[in-house]
N, CA, C and O atoms as a Tinker XYZ file with bonds, in Angstrom:
   544  protein
     1  N     37.979000   24.862000   -8.110000    73     2
     2  CA    38.183000   23.806000   -7.140000    64     1     3
     3  C     36.829000   23.255000   -6.681000    63     2     4     5
     4  O     36.652000   22.045000   -6.545000    81     3
     5  N     35.886000   24.160000   -6.447000    73     3     6
     6  CA    34.563000   23.717000   -6.003000    64     5     7
     7  C     33.869000   22.889000   -7.076000    63     6     8     9
     8  O     33.156000   21.935000   -6.765000    81     7
     9  N     34.079000   23.256000   -8.355000    73     7    10
    10  CA    33.470000   22.493000   -9.437000    64     9    11
    11  C     34.011000   21.073000   -9.460000    63    10    12    13
    12  O     33.265000   20.122000   -9.695000    81    11
    13  N     35.309000   20.930000   -9.214000    73    11    14
    14  CA    35.921000   19.597000   -9.181000    64    13    15
    15  C     35.323000   18.764000   -8.056000    63    14    16    17
    16  O     34.939000   17.613000   -8.267000    81    15
    17  N     35.242000   19.347000   -6.855000    73    15    18
    18  CA    34.708000   18.593000   -5.727000    64    17    19
    19  C     33.230000   18.255000   -5.909000    63    18    20    21
    20  O     32.798000   17.170000   -5.521000    81    19
    21  N     32.445000   19.166000   -6.493000    73    19    22
    22  CA    31.033000   18.843000   -6.708000    64    21    23
    23  C     30.879000   17.784000   -7.792000    63    22    24    25
    24  O     29.993000   16.933000   -7.699000    81    23
    25  N     31.734000   17.822000   -8.829000    73    23    26
    26  CA    31.677000   16.803000   -9.882000    64    25    27
    27  C     32.038000   15.429000   -9.334000    63    26    28    29
    28  O     31.382000   14.442000   -9.666000    81    27
    29  N     33.075000   15.349000   -8.498000    73    27    30
    30  CA    33.447000   14.042000   -7.939000    64    29    31
    31  C     32.398000   13.556000   -6.947000    63    30    32    33
    32  O     32.139000   12.355000   -6.861000    81    31
    33  N     31.798000   14.464000   -6.207000    73    31    34
    34  CA    30.743000   14.053000   -5.280000    64    33    35
    35  C     29.536000   13.510000   -6.048000    63    34    36    37
    36  O     28.955000   12.494000   -5.667000    81    35
    37  N     29.163000   14.202000   -7.140000    73    35    38
    38  CA    28.039000   13.723000   -7.959000    64    37    39
    39  C     28.366000   12.370000   -8.571000    63    38    40    41
    40  O     27.505000   11.493000   -8.629000    81    39
    41  N     29.616000   12.188000   -9.033000    73    39    42
    42  CA    30.030000   10.908000   -9.611000    64    41    43
    43  C     29.905000    9.800000   -8.563000    63    42    44    45
    44  O     29.372000    8.727000   -8.847000    81    43
    45  N     30.395000   10.064000   -7.360000    73    43    46
    46  CA    30.340000    9.053000   -6.303000    64    45    47
    47  C     28.899000    8.698000   -5.930000    63    46    48    49
    48  O     28.614000    7.552000   -5.582000    81    47
    49  N     27.993000    9.673000   -5.999000    73    47    50
    50  CA    26.590000    9.420000   -5.677000    64    49    51
    51  C     25.869000    8.666000   -6.792000    63    50    52    53
    52  O     25.021000    7.819000   -6.515000    81    51
    53  N     26.194000    8.962000   -8.033000    73    51    54
    54  CA    25.482000    8.361000   -9.164000    64    53    55
    55  C     26.017000    6.998000   -9.571000    63    54    56    57
    56  O     25.244000    6.121000   -9.958000    81    55
    57  N     27.315000    6.810000   -9.490000    73    55    58
    58  CA    27.904000    5.551000   -9.948000    64    57    59
    59  C     27.812000    4.535000   -8.815000    63    58    60    61
    60  O     28.704000    4.412000   -7.976000    81    59
    61  N     26.697000    3.816000   -8.828000    73    59    62
    62  CA    26.442000    2.837000   -7.765000    64    61    63
    63  C     27.074000    1.479000   -8.085000    63    62    64    65
    64  O     27.417000    0.724000   -7.175000    81    63
    65  N     27.224000    1.174000   -9.354000    73    63    66
    66  CA    27.794000   -0.103000   -9.790000    64    65    67
    67  C     28.958000    0.163000  -10.742000    63    66    68    69
    68  O     28.795000    0.056000  -11.957000    81    67
    69  N     30.132000    0.509000  -10.204000    73    67    70
    70  CA    31.269000    0.848000  -11.065000    64    69    71
    71  C     31.666000   -0.275000  -12.019000    63    70    72    73
    72  O     32.263000   -0.011000  -13.063000    81    71
    73  N     31.349000   -1.507000  -11.681000    73    71    74
    74  CA    31.728000   -2.618000  -12.554000    64    73    75
    75  C     31.049000   -2.528000  -13.919000    63    74    76    77
    76  O     31.518000   -3.148000  -14.873000    81    75
    77  N     29.962000   -1.773000  -14.035000    73    75    78
    78  CA    29.308000   -1.579000  -15.332000    64    77    79
    79  C     30.207000   -0.807000  -16.296000    63    78    80    81
    80  O     29.981000   -0.816000  -17.506000    81    79
    81  N     31.216000   -0.146000  -15.761000    73    79    82
    82  CA    32.120000    0.650000  -16.590000    64    81    83
    83  C     33.272000   -0.176000  -17.161000    63    82    84    85
    84  O     34.042000    0.321000  -17.983000    81    83
    85  N     33.396000   -1.429000  -16.732000    73    83    86
    86  CA    34.475000   -2.281000  -17.248000    64    85    87
    87  C     34.278000   -2.534000  -18.732000    63    86    88    89
    88  O     33.174000   -2.835000  -19.185000    81    87
    89  N     35.366000   -2.408000  -19.482000    73    87    90
    90  CA    35.311000   -2.669000  -20.913000    64    89    91
    91  C     34.672000   -1.560000  -21.730000    63    90    92    93
    92  O     34.532000   -1.695000  -22.946000    81    91
    93  N     34.284000   -0.472000  -21.093000    73    91    94
    94  CA    33.713000    0.668000  -21.799000    64    93    95
    95  C     34.802000    1.731000  -21.890000    63    94    96    97
    96  O     35.373000    2.141000  -20.879000    81    95
    97  N     35.075000    2.162000  -23.096000    73    95    98
    98  CA    36.146000    3.131000  -23.304000    64    97    99
    99  C     35.554000    4.502000  -23.583000    63    98   100   101
   100  O     34.459000    4.596000  -24.137000    81    99
   101  N     36.246000    5.552000  -23.216000    73    99   102
   102  CA    35.688000    6.904000  -23.304000    64   101   103
   103  C     35.148000    7.280000  -24.676000    63   102   104   105
   104  O     34.117000    7.947000  -24.764000    81   103
   105  N     35.813000    6.871000  -25.741000    73   103   106
   106  CA    35.399000    7.281000  -27.077000    64   105   107
   107  C     34.655000    6.181000  -27.816000    63   106   108   109
   108  O     34.443000    6.283000  -29.024000    81   107
   109  N     34.263000    5.148000  -27.122000    73   107   110
   110  CA    33.622000    3.991000  -27.742000    64   109   111
   111  C     32.318000    4.372000  -28.430000    63   110   112   113
   112  O     32.070000    3.942000  -29.556000    81   111
   113  N     31.490000    5.163000  -27.782000    73   111   114
   114  CA    30.205000    5.528000  -28.355000    64   113   115
   115  C     30.385000    6.366000  -29.621000    63   114   116   117
   116  O     29.678000    6.161000  -30.608000    81   115
   117  N     31.324000    7.304000  -29.596000    73   115   118
   118  CA    31.570000    8.141000  -30.764000    64   117   119
   119  C     32.071000    7.306000  -31.935000    63   118   120   121
   120  O     31.667000    7.542000  -33.073000    81   119
   121  N     32.949000    6.327000  -31.675000    73   119   122
   122  CA    33.482000    5.483000  -32.734000    64   121   123
   123  C     32.382000    4.628000  -33.346000    63   122   124   125
   124  O     32.358000    4.424000  -34.559000    81   123
   125  N     31.474000    4.128000  -32.519000    73   123   126
   126  CA    30.393000    3.288000  -33.021000    64   125   127
   127  C     29.431000    4.109000  -33.871000    63   126   128   129
   128  O     28.881000    3.599000  -34.848000    81   127
   129  N     29.222000    5.374000  -33.512000    73   127   130
   130  CA    28.331000    6.224000  -34.287000    64   129   131
   131  C     28.910000    6.516000  -35.668000    63   130   132   133
   132  O     28.160000    6.728000  -36.621000    81   131
   133  N     30.216000    6.530000  -35.782000    73   131   134
   134  CA    30.865000    6.807000  -37.053000    64   133   135
   135  C     31.160000    5.534000  -37.834000    63   134   136   137
   136  O     31.835000    5.596000  -38.862000    81   135
   137  N     30.681000    4.392000  -37.382000    73   135   138
   138  CA    30.852000    3.139000  -38.105000    64   137   139
   139  C     32.187000    2.469000  -37.879000    63   138   140   141
   140  O     32.436000    1.414000  -38.463000    81   139
   141  N     33.042000    3.018000  -37.073000    73   139   142
   142  CA    34.350000    2.422000  -36.803000    64   141   143
   143  C     34.236000    1.466000  -35.627000    63   142   144   145
   144  O     33.384000    1.623000  -34.753000    81   143
   145  N     35.103000    0.488000  -35.628000    73   143   146
   146  CA    35.117000   -0.453000  -34.508000    64   145   147
   147  C     35.659000    0.253000  -33.276000    63   146   148   149
   148  O     36.575000    1.071000  -33.363000    81   147
   149  N     35.092000   -0.069000  -32.153000    73   147   150
   150  CA    35.562000    0.527000  -30.895000    64   149   151
   151  C     36.854000   -0.156000  -30.480000    63   150   152   153
   152  O     36.903000   -1.373000  -30.300000    81   151
   153  N     37.881000    0.635000  -30.335000    73   151   154
   154  CA    39.182000    0.079000  -29.957000    64   153   155
   155  C     39.672000    0.740000  -28.694000    63   154   156   157
   156  O     39.358000    1.900000  -28.426000    81   155
   157  N     40.443000    0.001000  -27.915000    73   155   158
   158  CA    40.958000    0.525000  -26.670000    64   157   159
   159  C     42.079000    1.529000  -26.896000    63   158   160   161
   160  O     42.241000    2.452000  -26.098000    81   159
   161  N     42.846000    1.376000  -27.948000    73   159   162
   162  CA    43.968000    2.259000  -28.260000    64   161   163
   163  C     44.927000    2.421000  -27.093000    63   162   164   165
   164  O     45.589000    3.453000  -26.977000    81   163
   165  N     45.012000    1.426000  -26.232000    73   163   166
   166  CA    45.946000    1.489000  -25.120000    64   165   167
   167  C     45.467000    2.361000  -23.974000    63   166   168   169
   168  O     46.206000    2.555000  -23.008000    81   167
   169  N     44.263000    2.888000  -24.048000    73   167   170
   170  CA    43.749000    3.752000  -22.996000    64   169   171
   171  C     42.992000    2.920000  -21.964000    63   170   172   173
   172  O     42.530000    1.813000  -22.242000    81   171
   173  N     42.882000    3.478000  -20.787000    73   171   174
   174  CA    42.171000    2.803000  -19.706000    64   173   175
   175  C     40.668000    2.837000  -19.978000    63   174   176   177
   176  O     40.140000    3.788000  -20.554000    81   175
   177  N     40.004000    1.779000  -19.549000    73   175   178
   178  CA    38.546000    1.798000  -19.668000    64   177   179
   179  C     37.980000    2.723000  -18.582000    63   178   180   181
   180  O     38.712000    3.211000  -17.721000    81   179
   181  N     36.661000    2.952000  -18.645000    73   179   182
   182  CA    36.048000    3.898000  -17.708000    64   181   183
   183  C     36.109000    3.409000  -16.266000    63   182   184   185
   184  O     36.111000    4.222000  -15.341000    81   183
   185  N     36.159000    2.100000  -16.058000    73   183   186
   186  CA    36.291000    1.588000  -14.700000    64   185   187
   187  C     37.632000    2.017000  -14.100000    63   186   188   189
   188  O     37.695000    2.462000  -12.954000    81   187
   189  N     38.701000    1.878000  -14.885000    73   187   190
   190  CA    40.022000    2.292000  -14.399000    64   189   191
   191  C     40.063000    3.795000  -14.167000    63   190   192   193
   192  O     40.653000    4.257000  -13.190000    81   191
   193  N     39.438000    4.563000  -15.057000    73   191   194
   194  CA    39.372000    6.016000  -14.859000    64   193   195
   195  C     38.590000    6.356000  -13.604000    63   194   196   197
   196  O     38.966000    7.259000  -12.857000    81   195
   197  N     37.503000    5.636000  -13.372000    73   195   198
   198  CA    36.706000    5.852000  -12.161000    64   197   199
   199  C     37.574000    5.633000  -10.919000    63   198   200   201
   200  O     37.559000    6.437000   -9.987000    81   199
   201  N     38.321000    4.542000  -10.923000    73   199   202
   202  CA    39.198000    4.249000   -9.784000    64   201   203
   203  C     40.247000    5.344000   -9.607000    63   202   204   205
   204  O     40.536000    5.751000   -8.481000    81   203
   205  N     40.816000    5.819000  -10.708000    73   203   206
   206  CA    41.821000    6.881000  -10.636000    64   205   207
   207  C     41.215000    8.173000  -10.098000    63   206   208   209
   208  O     41.800000    8.824000   -9.231000    81   207
   209  N     40.051000    8.541000  -10.607000    73   207   210
   210  CA    39.408000    9.773000  -10.154000    64   209   211
   211  C     39.064000    9.708000   -8.675000    63   210   212   213
   212  O     39.189000   10.701000   -7.959000    81   211
   213  N     38.629000    8.535000   -8.217000    73   211   214
   214  CA    38.339000    8.384000   -6.788000    64   213   215
   215  C     39.616000    8.455000   -5.952000    63   214   216   217
   216  O     39.596000    8.983000   -4.840000    81   215
   217  N     40.720000    7.933000   -6.472000    73   215   218
   218  CA    41.988000    7.947000   -5.735000    64   217   219
   219  C     42.597000    9.348000   -5.696000    63   218   220   221
   220  O     43.278000    9.704000   -4.734000    81   219
   221  N     42.355000   10.131000   -6.725000    73   219   222
   222  CA    42.928000   11.473000   -6.792000    64   221   223
   223  C     42.259000   12.422000   -5.807000    63   222   224   225
   224  O     42.924000   13.287000   -5.237000    81   223
   225  N     40.971000   12.274000   -5.602000    73   223   226
   226  CA    40.235000   13.215000   -4.749000    64   225   227
   227  C     40.847000   13.348000   -3.355000    63   226   228   229
   228  O     41.086000   14.474000   -2.920000    81   227
   229  N     41.115000   12.250000   -2.627000    73   227   230
   230  CA    41.719000   12.421000   -1.300000    64   229   231
   231  C     43.109000   13.048000   -1.356000    63   230   232   233
   232  O     43.514000   13.761000   -0.438000    81   231
   233  N     43.837000   12.778000   -2.440000    73   231   234
   234  CA    45.160000   13.394000   -2.571000    64   233   235
   235  C     45.035000   14.907000   -2.718000    63   234   236   237
   236  O     45.825000   15.654000   -2.143000    81   235
   237  N     44.043000   15.363000   -3.489000    73   235   238
   238  CA    43.826000   16.793000   -3.650000    64   237   239
   239  C     43.415000   17.394000   -2.309000    63   238   240   241
   240  O     43.921000   18.444000   -1.913000    81   239
   241  N     42.497000   16.728000   -1.611000    73   239   242
   242  CA    42.057000   17.218000   -0.305000    64   241   243
   243  C     43.216000   17.251000    0.687000    63   242   244   245
   244  O     43.374000   18.214000    1.437000    81   243
   245  N     44.022000   16.196000    0.684000    73   243   246
   246  CA    45.160000   16.136000    1.603000    64   245   247
   247  C     46.191000   17.200000    1.250000    63   246   248   249
   248  O     46.779000   17.818000    2.137000    81   247
   249  N     46.410000   17.414000   -0.043000    73   247   250
   250  CA    47.355000   18.443000   -0.478000    64   249   251
   251  C     46.937000   19.818000   -0.022000    63   250   252   253
   252  O     47.775000   20.616000    0.398000    81   251
   253  N     45.652000   20.106000   -0.100000    73   251   254
   254  CA    45.168000   21.400000    0.365000    64   253   255
   255  C     45.338000   21.530000    1.872000    63   254   256   257
   256  O     45.713000   22.590000    2.374000    81   255
   257  N     45.061000   20.451000    2.585000    73   255   258
   258  CA    45.214000   20.482000    4.044000    64   257   259
   259  C     46.669000   20.653000    4.433000    63   258   260   261
   260  O     46.972000   21.382000    5.377000    81   259
   261  N     47.587000   19.989000    3.719000    73   259   262
   262  CA    49.001000   20.086000    4.081000    64   261   263
   263  C     49.553000   21.473000    3.788000    63   262   264   265
   264  O     50.453000   21.937000    4.488000    81   263
   265  N     49.032000   22.141000    2.768000    73   263   266
   266  CA    49.463000   23.512000    2.493000    64   265   267
   267  C     49.040000   24.422000    3.638000    63   266   268   269
   268  O     49.795000   25.299000    4.058000    81   267
   269  N     47.826000   24.208000    4.138000    73   267   270
   270  CA    47.329000   25.029000    5.237000    64   269   271
   271  C     48.006000   24.712000    6.559000    63   270   272   273
   272  O     48.102000   25.582000    7.425000    81   271
   273  N     48.475000   23.487000    6.731000    73   271   274
   274  CA    49.056000   23.051000    7.998000    64   273   275
   275  C     50.573000   23.118000    8.045000    63   274   276   277
   276  O     51.169000   22.677000    9.028000    81   275
   277  N     51.219000   23.657000    7.012000    73   275   278
   278  CA    52.680000   23.678000    6.992000    64   277   279
   279  C     53.199000   24.480000    8.176000    63   278   280   281
   280  O     52.763000   25.604000    8.425000    81   279
   281  N     54.142000   23.877000    8.903000    73   279   282
   282  CA    54.769000   24.548000   10.037000    64   281   283
   283  C     56.193000   24.888000    9.671000    63   282   284   285
   284  O     56.934000   24.030000    9.192000    81   283
   285  N     56.581000   26.116000    9.888000    73   283   286
   286  CA    57.930000   26.573000    9.603000    64   285   287
   287  C     58.647000   26.739000   10.928000    63   286   288   289
   288  O     58.091000   27.307000   11.868000    81   287
   289  N     59.865000   26.253000   11.013000    73   287   290
   290  CA    60.671000   26.497000   12.206000    64   289   291
   291  C     61.177000   27.933000   12.150000    63   290   292   293
   292  O     61.172000   28.545000   11.082000    81   291
   293  N     61.608000   28.471000   13.264000    73   291   294
   294  CA    62.054000   29.854000   13.293000    64   293   295
   295  C     63.286000   30.056000   12.421000    63   294   296   297
   296  O     63.441000   31.122000   11.826000    81   295
   297  N     64.163000   29.064000   12.330000    73   295   298
   298  CA    65.347000   29.211000   11.478000    64   297   299
   299  C     64.950000   29.232000   10.008000    63   298   300   301
   300  O     65.540000   29.972000    9.220000    81   299
   301  N     63.959000   28.431000    9.629000    73   299   302
   302  CA    63.463000   28.468000    8.255000    64   301   303
   303  C     62.833000   29.821000    7.958000    63   302   304   305
   304  O     63.038000   30.384000    6.882000    81   303
   305  N     62.079000   30.335000    8.898000    73   303   306
   306  CA    61.423000   31.624000    8.710000    64   305   307
   307  C     62.458000   32.735000    8.598000    63   306   308   309
   308  O     62.310000   33.623000    7.759000    81   307
   309  N     63.508000   32.707000    9.430000    73   307   310
   310  CA    64.556000   33.730000    9.367000    64   309   311
   311  C     65.265000   33.692000    8.028000    63   310   312   313
   312  O     65.526000   34.736000    7.430000    81   311
   313  N     65.580000   32.494000    7.552000    73   311   314
   314  CA    66.251000   32.357000    6.257000    64   313   315
   315  C     65.341000   32.848000    5.137000    63   314   316   317
   316  O     65.807000   33.478000    4.187000    81   315
   317  N     64.057000   32.563000    5.246000    73   315   318
   318  CA    63.110000   33.000000    4.221000    64   317   319
   319  C     63.025000   34.516000    4.179000    63   318   320   321
   320  O     63.009000   35.108000    3.099000    81   319
   321  N     62.970000   35.141000    5.327000    73   319   322
   322  CA    62.870000   36.610000    5.365000    64   321   323
   323  C     64.148000   37.263000    4.839000    63   322   324   325
   324  O     64.087000   38.328000    4.225000    81   323
   325  N     65.281000   36.650000    5.067000    73   323   326
   326  CA    66.543000   37.214000    4.591000    64   325   327
   327  C     66.616000   37.193000    3.065000    63   326   328   329
   328  O     67.177000   38.100000    2.451000    81   327
   329  N     66.051000   36.159000    2.466000    73   327   330
   330  CA    66.091000   36.032000    1.014000    64   329   331
   331  C     64.882000   36.666000    0.332000    63   330   332   333
   332  O     64.826000   36.731000   -0.896000    81   331
   333  N     63.929000   37.125000    1.107000    73   331   334
   334  CA    62.656000   37.586000    0.557000    64   333   335
   335  C     62.799000   38.743000   -0.412000    63   334   336   337
   336  O     62.094000   38.785000   -1.421000    81   335
   337  N     63.673000   39.665000   -0.141000    73   335   338
   338  CA    63.813000   40.831000   -1.008000    64   337   339
   339  C     64.177000   40.464000   -2.430000    63   338   340   341
   340  O     63.608000   41.013000   -3.373000    81   339
   341  N     65.118000   39.541000   -2.606000    73   339   342
   342  CA    65.563000   39.176000   -3.953000    64   341   343
   343  C     64.695000   38.114000   -4.607000    63   342   344   345
   344  O     64.721000   37.966000   -5.828000    81   343
   345  N     63.949000   37.396000   -3.842000    73   343   346
   346  CA    63.178000   36.271000   -4.372000    64   345   347
   347  C     61.721000   36.603000   -4.662000    63   346   348   349
   348  O     61.039000   35.821000   -5.325000    81   347
   349  N     61.223000   37.745000   -4.181000    73   347   350
   350  CA    59.790000   38.044000   -4.295000    64   349   351
   351  C     59.256000   37.946000   -5.720000    63   350   352   353
   352  O     58.222000   37.320000   -5.951000    81   351
   353  N     59.938000   38.548000   -6.657000    73   351   354
   354  CA    59.453000   38.548000   -8.034000    64   353   355
   355  C     59.433000   37.137000   -8.608000    63   354   356   357
   356  O     58.476000   36.743000   -9.274000    81   355
   357  N     60.496000   36.379000   -8.347000    73   355   358
   358  CA    60.551000   34.996000   -8.876000    64   357   359
   359  C     59.506000   34.118000   -8.208000    63   358   360   361
   360  O     58.888000   33.280000   -8.866000    81   359
   361  N     59.304000   34.299000   -6.918000    73   359   362
   362  CA    58.298000   33.488000   -6.222000    64   361   363
   363  C     56.894000   33.785000   -6.737000    63   362   364   365
   364  O     56.076000   32.879000   -6.896000    81   363
   365  N     56.628000   35.049000   -6.993000    73   363   366
   366  CA    55.308000   35.408000   -7.505000    64   365   367
   367  C     55.078000   34.781000   -8.878000    63   366   368   369
   368  O     53.992000   34.275000   -9.159000    81   367
   369  N     56.104000   34.817000   -9.735000    73   367   370
   370  CA    55.986000   34.199000  -11.053000    64   369   371
   371  C     55.786000   32.692000  -10.932000    63   370   372   373
   372  O     54.946000   32.118000  -11.626000    81   371
   373  N     56.546000   32.057000  -10.062000    73   371   374
   374  CA    56.415000   30.610000   -9.869000    64   373   375
   375  C     55.041000   30.259000   -9.326000    63   374   376   377
   376  O     54.430000   29.282000   -9.760000    81   375
   377  N     54.555000   31.045000   -8.383000    73   375   378
   378  CA    53.236000   30.792000   -7.811000    64   377   379
   379  C     52.162000   30.905000   -8.888000    63   378   380   381
   380  O     51.281000   30.051000   -8.981000    81   379
   381  N     52.233000   31.951000   -9.694000    73   379   382
   382  CA    51.251000   32.122000  -10.775000    64   381   383
   383  C     51.308000   30.950000  -11.746000    63   382   384   385
   384  O     50.275000   30.452000  -12.194000    81   383
   385  N     52.522000   30.514000  -12.067000    73   383   386
   386  CA    52.689000   29.377000  -12.976000    64   385   387
   387  C     52.062000   28.111000  -12.386000    63   386   388   389
   388  O     51.339000   27.394000  -13.078000    81   387
   389  N     52.334000   27.841000  -11.124000    73   387   390
   390  CA    51.806000   26.628000  -10.494000    64   389   391
   391  C     50.296000   26.701000  -10.304000    63   390   392   393
   392  O     49.613000   25.689000  -10.461000    81   391
   393  N     49.768000   27.854000   -9.977000    73   391   394
   394  CA    48.318000   27.994000   -9.829000    64   393   395
   395  C     47.610000   27.806000  -11.171000    63   394   396   397
   396  O     46.540000   27.201000  -11.239000    81   395
   397  N     48.218000   28.332000  -12.237000    73   395   398
   398  CA    47.636000   28.138000  -13.567000    64   397   399
   399  C     47.652000   26.654000  -13.935000    63   398   400   401
   400  O     46.686000   26.142000  -14.502000    81   399
   401  N     48.744000   25.970000  -13.615000    73   399   402
   402  CA    48.824000   24.531000  -13.879000    64   401   403
   403  C     47.806000   23.750000  -13.069000    63   402   404   405
   404  O     47.161000   22.837000  -13.585000    81   403
   405  N     47.662000   24.106000  -11.805000    73   403   406
   406  CA    46.673000   23.445000  -10.946000    64   405   407
   407  C     45.270000   23.658000  -11.486000    63   406   408   409
   408  O     44.458000   22.733000  -11.506000    81   407
   409  N     44.987000   24.871000  -11.924000    73   407   410
   410  CA    43.672000   25.167000  -12.481000    64   409   411
   411  C     43.401000   24.321000  -13.727000    63   410   412   413
   412  O     42.294000   23.813000  -13.902000    81   411
   413  N     44.400000   24.170000  -14.584000    73   411   414
   414  CA    44.239000   23.346000  -15.790000    64   413   415
   415  C     44.001000   21.883000  -15.436000    63   414   416   417
   416  O     43.147000   21.225000  -16.030000    81   415
   417  N     44.754000   21.382000  -14.476000    73   415   418
   418  CA    44.600000   19.984000  -14.064000    64   417   419
   419  C     43.217000   19.760000  -13.471000    63   418   420   421
   420  O     42.555000   18.779000  -13.809000    81   419
   421  N     42.773000   20.647000  -12.600000    73   419   422
   422  CA    41.450000   20.494000  -11.992000    64   421   423
   423  C     40.342000   20.615000  -13.036000    63   422   424   425
   424  O     39.340000   19.906000  -12.948000    81   423
   425  N     40.500000   21.486000  -14.005000    73   423   426
   426  CA    39.503000   21.608000  -15.081000    64   425   427
   427  C     39.445000   20.309000  -15.886000    63   426   428   429
   428  O     38.362000   19.848000  -16.246000    81   427
   429  N     40.605000   19.723000  -16.166000    73   427   430
   430  CA    40.659000   18.460000  -16.910000    64   429   431
   431  C     40.012000   17.332000  -16.097000    63   430   432   433
   432  O     39.236000   16.546000  -16.640000    81   431
   433  N     40.324000   17.250000  -14.807000    73   431   434
   434  CA    39.730000   16.219000  -13.959000    64   433   435
   435  C     38.224000   16.401000  -13.843000    63   434   436   437
   436  O     37.478000   15.422000  -13.844000    81   435
   437  N     37.774000   17.640000  -13.744000    73   435   438
   438  CA    36.338000   17.921000  -13.674000    64   437   439
   439  C     35.650000   17.478000  -14.955000    63   438   440   441
   440  O     34.585000   16.862000  -14.910000    81   439
   441  N     36.249000   17.789000  -16.090000    73   439   442
   442  CA    35.684000   17.381000  -17.391000    64   441   443
   443  C     35.608000   15.857000  -17.492000    63   442   444   445
   444  O     34.592000   15.314000  -17.927000    81   443
   445  N     36.683000   15.164000  -17.090000    73   443   446
   446  CA    36.688000   13.699000  -17.127000    64   445   447
   447  C     35.633000   13.112000  -16.193000    63   446   448   449
   448  O     34.949000   12.150000  -16.543000    81   447
   449  N     35.508000   13.692000  -15.015000    73   447   450
   450  CA    34.536000   13.201000  -14.038000    64   449   451
   451  C     33.118000   13.373000  -14.561000    63   450   452   453
   452  O     32.306000   12.454000  -14.460000    81   451
   453  N     32.813000   14.533000  -15.116000    73   451   454
   454  CA    31.472000   14.770000  -15.676000    64   453   455
   455  C     31.188000   13.845000  -16.854000    63   454   456   457
   456  O     30.074000   13.339000  -16.984000    81   455
   457  N     32.177000   13.617000  -17.710000    73   455   458
   458  CA    31.993000   12.723000  -18.856000    64   457   459
   459  C     31.738000   11.297000  -18.392000    63   458   460   461
   460  O     30.877000   10.612000  -18.943000    81   459
   461  N     32.470000   10.847000  -17.394000    73   459   462
   462  CA    32.288000    9.500000  -16.864000    64   461   463
   463  C     30.886000    9.348000  -16.272000    63   462   464   465
   464  O     30.226000    8.331000  -16.487000    81   463
   465  N     30.440000   10.345000  -15.538000    73   463   466
   466  CA    29.106000   10.292000  -14.930000    64   465   467
   467  C     28.025000   10.256000  -16.003000    63   466   468   469
   468  O     27.057000    9.505000  -15.883000    81   467
   469  N     28.183000   11.067000  -17.059000    73   467   470
   470  CA    27.207000   11.047000  -18.162000    64   469   471
   471  C     27.179000    9.692000  -18.846000    63   470   472   473
   472  O     26.104000    9.171000  -19.143000    81   471
   473  N     28.339000    9.117000  -19.099000    73   471   474
   474  CA    28.418000    7.812000  -19.773000    64   473   475
   475  C     27.796000    6.726000  -18.911000    63   474   476   477
   476  O     27.115000    5.843000  -19.431000    81   475
   477  N     28.019000    6.777000  -17.605000    73   475   478
   478  CA    27.416000    5.802000  -16.696000    64   477   479
   479  C     25.891000    5.905000  -16.771000    63   478   480   481
   480  O     25.197000    4.889000  -16.805000    81   479
   481  N     25.379000    7.125000  -16.795000    73   479   482
   482  CA    23.925000    7.307000  -16.908000    64   481   483
   483  C     23.401000    6.725000  -18.211000    63   482   484   485
   484  O     22.323000    6.132000  -18.231000    81   483
   485  N     24.147000    6.885000  -19.303000    73   483   486
   486  CA    23.748000    6.310000  -20.590000    64   485   487
   487  C     23.728000    4.788000  -20.525000    63   486   488   489
   488  O     22.828000    4.149000  -21.072000    81   487
   489  N     24.723000    4.209000  -19.855000    73   487   490
   490  CA    24.772000    2.744000  -19.718000    64   489   491
   491  C     23.564000    2.258000  -18.941000    63   490   492   493
   492  O     22.950000    1.258000  -19.311000    81   491
   493  N     23.217000    2.952000  -17.870000    73   491   494
   494  CA    22.044000    2.556000  -17.088000    64   493   495
   495  C     20.767000    2.648000  -17.906000    63   494   496   497
   496  O     19.890000    1.793000  -17.787000    81   495
   497  N     20.656000    3.678000  -18.734000    73   495   498
   498  CA    19.478000    3.815000  -19.584000    64   497   499
   499  C     19.381000    2.668000  -20.589000    63   498   500   501
   500  O     18.283000    2.214000  -20.911000    81   499
   501  N     20.524000    2.203000  -21.081000    73   499   502
   502  CA    20.534000    1.119000  -22.062000    64   501   503
   503  C     20.140000   -0.218000  -21.444000    63   502   504   505
   504  O     19.493000   -1.036000  -22.097000    81   503
   505  N     20.529000   -0.443000  -20.187000    73   503   506
   506  CA    20.248000   -1.755000  -19.602000    64   505   507
   507  C     18.942000   -1.802000  -18.831000    63   506   508   509
   508  O     18.462000   -2.892000  -18.517000    81   507
   509  N     18.351000   -0.660000  -18.516000    73   507   510
   510  CA    17.086000   -0.681000  -17.790000    64   509   511
   511  C     15.944000   -0.844000  -18.781000    63   510   512   513
   512  O     15.991000   -0.288000  -19.879000    81   511
   513  N     14.924000   -1.597000  -18.405000    73   511   514
   514  CA    13.806000   -1.801000  -19.329000    64   513   515
   515  C     13.039000   -0.497000  -19.548000    63   514   516   517
   516  O     12.925000    0.331000  -18.644000    81   515
   517  N     12.519000   -0.331000  -20.761000    73   515   518
   518  CA    11.724000    0.853000  -21.087000    64   517   519
   519  C     10.398000    0.766000  -20.362000    63   518   520   521
   520  O      9.951000   -0.317000  -19.984000    81   519
   521  N      9.769000    1.926000  -20.170000    73   519   522
   522  CA     8.512000    1.953000  -19.442000    64   521   523
   523  C      7.395000    1.213000  -20.180000    63   522   524   525
   524  O      6.521000    0.623000  -19.545000    81   523
   525  N      7.416000    1.240000  -21.516000    73   523   526
   526  CA     6.355000    0.626000  -22.303000    64   525   527
   527  C      6.489000   -0.885000  -22.458000    63   526   528   529
   528  O      5.559000   -1.539000  -22.930000    81   527
   529  N      7.619000   -1.444000  -22.074000    73   527   530
   530  CA     7.840000   -2.881000  -22.268000    64   529   531
   531  C      7.679000   -3.620000  -20.943000    63   530   532   533
   532  O      8.067000   -3.111000  -19.891000    81   531
   533  N      7.107000   -4.818000  -20.996000    73   531   534
   534  CA     7.024000   -5.612000  -19.764000    64   533   535
   535  C      8.420000   -6.087000  -19.367000    63   534   536   537
   536  O      9.277000   -6.295000  -20.226000    81   535
   537  N      8.641000   -6.252000  -18.100000    73   535   538
   538  CA     9.965000   -6.645000  -17.603000    64   537   539
   539  C     10.023000   -8.118000  -17.250000    63   538   540   541
   540  O     10.625000   -8.486000  -16.241000    81   539
   541  N      9.402000   -8.979000  -18.068000    73   539   542
   542  CA     9.450000  -10.411000  -17.815000    64   541   543
   543  C     10.446000  -11.035000  -18.610000    63   542   544
   544  O     10.630000  -12.249000  -18.528000    81   543
């Protein structure tokens, strides 16, 4: 979880001009290196991914806060305790399943965020003048 939050924070700090990501597709550089034409293949460009990654972060933060802030009424708590004996094993299995899924999703989002940040840095390197060349 911390890796995801640090990756999104680094992305937000480094990507100062998200519009530079418009029309750039995640696999575009790899396709060009192999001599193939860069195609969108129906996938979102990096600008759209950037917007999605930024939109997901508050949802993850809010989801964590809502889990911590859940209030149970006494009748809900009584019903839960009554069923606890028979449900414990199933709840533990479900919890493990959901935590494993959450971990996979966060790992995927972290990987996408890091890749987007690296690609943005490459774009900046391509458009900035080299040190040895005059900038006129």
